[in-house]
N, C-alpha and C positions, 0 to 999 in steps of 0.2 A: 394424523395432523389434519386440521381443517384447511379449507381453501384460503380462508383469511390469514391463517398462520403462514401458509406458503407464500402468499402475496407479500406479507410483511417481511418474511425472510428474503424474498427476492429483492425488495427495495434496500434492505440492509446490505446484501451482497453487492448490489450495484454501486452503492455508496462506497463500500470498501474497495471495489475494483477501481473506481475513479480516483480514490486516494492513492492506491498503489501505482496506478499509471502516472500520476503526477510525481510521486516519489521516484519512480524509475527515470522519468525525464530529467528531473533535477539531478539525480545521481550521475547520469551520463554527462551532463554539463559539468558537474564537479570533477568527475574523473578526467575530463579533457582539460579543464582549466587548472585544477590543482593536482590531485593524484588519486589513484584507486583506493588507497587506504582511507583517505578522508571521505570519499564517497561511500565506501563500505560502512564506515563508522556512522555516517549520517543515516544510511538506510536502516541500520540496526536500531538507531535511536528513534527513527520515525515509525518503525514497525513493532517495537517491543511490546506495545499494549494490544496489538491485534491478535485475534485468535486464529492463527493460520494453521491449517491441518495438513 
């Protein structure tokens, strides 16, 4: 892999991390205000298209 590819991958991963952090924050709020099942379902919906290994 070339350096350019590594840089592009790092930007993609940073964006994914930021999205997951926001999902986690919102899920904690939902779990407190509603219930854990609603938060869990929302997390699954928000992350279904991500390629998580």
